[in-house]
C-alpha positions, 0 to 999 in steps of 0.5 A: 481705479482702486481705492486705497485702504486709508479713508477710501481715497483715490490717488491723484494721477498726473494729468499733463506731461510737462517738458522742461520748457513747460516746467520753466514757464509754469514756475515762472508764471506761478511766481508772477514773473515776466520773461524779462524779469526771469532773464534779469534774475538768471543772467540769460537773455529774454529770447533764450528764455522764450526759446526754452519755454517753446522747446526750441532751445535745449535747457541744458545743465548750465541754463537749468542751474541759472534758472533754478537759482532765479526760480528758487527750485532744484535744477532737477525740477526743471530738467526732469519734470516727470521724474516721479511718473517715469519711476512709477511706470518702471516699477509697474512694468 
């Protein structure tokens, strides 16, 4: 690991790769919402939310938009949770 020139710090590395379902679950839990509360806020059913979080149901654009509004985030945060890491890997390849 190389240190940066500023104050001898080491850049943080991502420790975990998240799936779209993981990002939904993490954001829901950070906002202290239950699946039932997220279902009510998004208009999706609780079993659908459960399936998304367990990666058994594809998130898709329409569901991402509904969940993003309910979680107060941009839909891209849900659909592409590892975007910055992916871009950085392409630049170094």
